[in-house]
N, C-alpha and C positions, 0 to 999 in steps of 0.2 A: 869293747868290743861285747863280752857278756852282759852290760847292762843295756845295749841295743838290740841283742836278742831277747832278753827278758820284756824289754817295752814292747818289742815287735809281737811276742807270744800274749802279753797281757792285752793289747788292742786287739788282737785278731778272737780272742776267746772272753772279750768284755761281755759284760750282761746283755747287752743289747745287739750283740753279734750274731746274727742267725742267717747269713749269707747276703745274698745281693739285694732280697725283699722285694716288695711291689713297687713300682715305680709311682710314687704319690703326686707326681705334676699331672699324671692322666687325670684325676678329679678336677684339678682348676681348669685345665685345658678343655676339657668336656664343656664343663660350664660357660666357658668364655665362648667357646664355637656356639654353644645352643643360645646363648643372649645374641649372638651376632646374627645368626639365623632368623631368630624372632625380629630383632631391630631391623633386619634389610625387609623381612617380608611385610611388617606394618607400616614401614617406610614407602614402599611399593604401593601397598593398598592404601595409603593417607595420601600420596600424592596424584595418584593415577597411574595407569599404566603407560609405557610408551607407546603401545598399540592404540590406546584412545587419542594421544595427539596425533599419531600417523594418520588415524580414521579421518579426524576433524581437517586435516590438511588435505586429505584426498576430496573429501566432502567440498571443501573451499574450491580446489582445483576444477572439479566437476562443474560447479556453479558457475566459475569463471569461465569454463570451455564451452558452456551452454549460452553464456552472454546474460545472466541472471545478474551479475555484478560486473562495475568496470574494473579498470587496471588498478586504480587509486585505491578503491575500497578493497579489491585483492589483496594489494601490496601492506594496506594499513591492518587488515585482519591477520594477515600471514605474520606480521610482525608483532601482533599481539598474542598469538599462539607460540611466537618462538620465545617472548619473555617468561611464559609459565613453565 
């Protein structure tokens, strides 16, 4: 009993016990999220945005509606856009 009390007291007043301290996991978490944001932003810029592909499909649909291209050409170009 006395030994347990002494060990607990020694642990609580050890050389590195200064209370709760700063949560040091914040630093790696911050850098992880910063890296994730940079990765996502450059990934979207490199591949082109979703809007650009959507605009290409709308232009293709407009050309098909006007009769500039036939159904086979429309389907082949639309499948090509879907692959990218």
